[in-house]
C-alpha positions in Angstrom: 10.7 7.3 2.9 8.3 4.4 2.5 6.8 3.3 -0.6 2.8 2.8 -0.5 1.0 0.4 -2.7 -1.7 1.5 -4.4 -5.1 -0.8 -4.5 -6.5 -0.8 -8.1 -9.6 -2.8 -7.6 -12.4 -4.5 -4.8 -10.0 -7.4 -4.8 -6.6 -5.5 -4.0 -8.5 -3.7 -1.2 -9.6 -7.3 0.4 -6.7 -9.0 -0.2 -4.3 -6.4 1.3 -7.1 -6.5 4.5 -6.7 -10.7 4.7 -9.7 -11.9 2.8 -13.1 -11.5 3.0 -13.1 -13.4 6.9 -10.8 -11.3 7.8 -12.8 -8.2 6.4 -15.5 -9.2 7.6 -14.6 -8.6 11.0 -13.2 -5.2 10.7 -16.6 -3.8 9.7 -18.4 -6.2 12.6 -20.5 -7.6 9.0 -20.9 -11.7 7.9 -17.8 -12.2 4.7 -20.9 -12.1 2.7 -21.4 -8.8 2.7 -17.6 -8.3 1.1 -18.9 -10.5 -1.2 -21.4 -7.8 -2.4 -18.9 -5.6 -2.8 -17.0 -7.6 -5.4 -20.5 -8.6 -7.1 -21.9 -4.4 -7.2 -18.3 -3.4 -8.1 -18.6 -1.0 -5.8 -17.9 -0.8 -1.6 -20.4 1.6 0.5 -19.2 5.4 1.4 -19.6 4.6 5.2 -16.5 2.2 5.3 -14.3 4.6 3.5 -12.5 6.1 6.4 -12.6 2.6 8.5 -10.9 0.8 4.9 -8.8 4.3 4.5 -7.0 4.2 8.4 -6.8 0.5 8.5 -5.0 0.0 4.1 -2.5 3.4 5.7 -1.8 0.8 8.5 -1.2 -1.9 6.3 1.3 0.9 3.7 -2.0 0.7 1.3 -3.5 3.6 -0.8 -7.0 3.1 -1.8 -9.0 5.5 -4.6 -12.1 7.2 -3.6 -13.4 6.0 -7.0 -14.2 2.6 -5.4 -16.3 3.6 -2.7 -20.3 4.4 -3.8 -20.1 8.5 -2.9 -23.1 8.8 -5.0 -25.3 6.9 -2.2 -24.7 10.5 0.5 -25.3 12.6 -2.7 -29.0 11.0 -2.7 -29.5 10.9 0.4 -29.4 7.4 1.0 -26.7 6.6 3.5 -27.0 3.5 4.4 
């Protein structure tokens, strides 16, 4: 049975996926977008499944609370 490590915060997510540059490449955005997540304290929800899958492949889990699902409920998905 494999043990998964848990990402507790945005910095854990960024580190687990190789840092801001590699994560920016994964989401096809400039690394500054990744830094903005840290500044806002939340990840846009439209990256949820992409990041969830990438993290699971690396042996990590991530709580939904790190993602901004409120934007979807208000109809403001970006």
